[in-house]
C-alpha positions as CSV (number, residue, x, y, z in Angstrom):
1,X,0.3,-4.4,-3.1
2,X,1.7,-7.8,-4.0
3,X,1.5,-6.9,-7.7
4,X,3.2,-3.4,-7.4
5,X,0.3,-1.9,-9.2
6,X,0.1,1.7,-7.6
7,X,-2.9,2.7,-9.8
8,X,-4.8,-0.5,-9.2
9,X,-3.9,-0.3,-5.4
10,X,-5.2,3.3,-5.3
11,X,-8.3,2.5,-7.3
12,X,-9.2,-0.5,-4.9
13,X,-8.7,1.6,-2.0
14,X,-10.9,4.6,-3.4
15,X,-13.6,2.0,-4.4
16,X,-13.6,0.6,-0.8
17,X,-13.8,4.0,0.7
18,X,-16.8,4.8,-1.3
19,X,-18.4,1.4,-0.1
20,X,-17.6,1.8,3.5
21,X,-20.2,4.4,4.2
22,X,-22.8,2.1,2.4
23,X,-21.7,-0.7,4.7
24,X,-21.8,1.5,7.9
25,X,-25.2,2.7,7.1
26,X,-26.6,-0.9,7.0
27,X,-25.2,-2.0,10.4
28,X,-27.7,-2.1,13.2
29,X,-27.1,-0.4,16.5
30,X,-25.5,-3.3,18.2
31,X,-23.3,-4.5,15.3
32,X,-19.5,-3.9,15.4
33,X,-17.4,-3.7,12.3
34,X,-13.7,-4.5,12.4
35,X,-11.4,-4.0,9.4
36,X,-7.9,-4.9,9.7
37,X,-5.2,-6.9,7.7
38,X,-2.7,-9.7,8.6
39,X,0.0,-7.6,7.0
40,X,1.0,-4.9,4.8
41,X,2.3,-4.6,1.2
42,X,3.6,-1.1,-0.1
43,X,3.0,-1.2,-4.0
44,X,5.7,1.3,-4.4
45,X,8.4,-1.0,-2.8
46,X,10.5,-3.2,-5.3
47,X,9.5,-6.9,-4.9
48,X,6.2,-8.5,-4.1
49,X,6.9,-9.7,-0.2
50,X,5.3,-8.1,2.7
51,X,6.7,-4.7,3.2
52,X,5.2,-3.1,6.4
53,X,4.9,-4.5,9.9
54,X,2.2,-2.4,10.9
55,X,-1.3,-2.5,9.6
56,X,-4.4,-0.5,10.2
57,X,-7.3,-1.4,12.5
58,X,-10.7,0.2,12.2
59,X,-13.5,-0.7,14.8
60,X,-16.7,1.0,14.2
61,X,-20.0,0.8,15.8
62,X,-22.9,3.3,16.2
63,X,-22.5,2.7,20.1
64,X,-18.9,3.6,20.2
65,X,-17.4,7.1,20.4
66,X,-14.5,8.0,18.1
67,X,-11.0,7.8,19.6
68,X,-7.4,7.0,18.4
69,X,-6.5,3.5,19.6
70,X,-2.7,4.3,19.4
71,X,-0.5,1.5,18.6
72,X,-1.8,-2.0,19.2
73,X,0.5,-5.0,19.6
74,X,-1.0,-8.2,18.6
75,X,-4.3,-9.4,17.4
76,X,-5.5,-10.3,20.9
77,X,-6.8,-6.7,21.2
78,X,-9.1,-7.5,18.4
79,X,-10.2,-10.8,19.8
80,X,-11.0,-9.1,23.1
81,X,-13.2,-6.6,21.2
82,X,-15.0,-9.5,19.5
83,X,-15.3,-11.6,22.8
84,X,-16.7,-8.4,24.7
85,X,-19.2,-8.0,21.8
86,X,-20.4,-11.4,21.5
87,X,-20.7,-11.9,25.4
88,X,-22.3,-8.4,26.0
């Protein structure tokens, strides 16, 4: 995103998407995978600064049921999930 390389950005996302199923398959039943970012960068917007305030959050575990988390405000939600998992 920072480099304004739309093709490279799309290629990296596609590569990650292909590898994600491999990563999930290696998780143990009690593992939790959390994927997020600290900011967003749209590769189609002029300039190289951060361009989006919202970032995706994906939380996966074989023990969790799929659900839409809605809009989350702050990283404290992610910290709460980590704390619950580590003290469970």
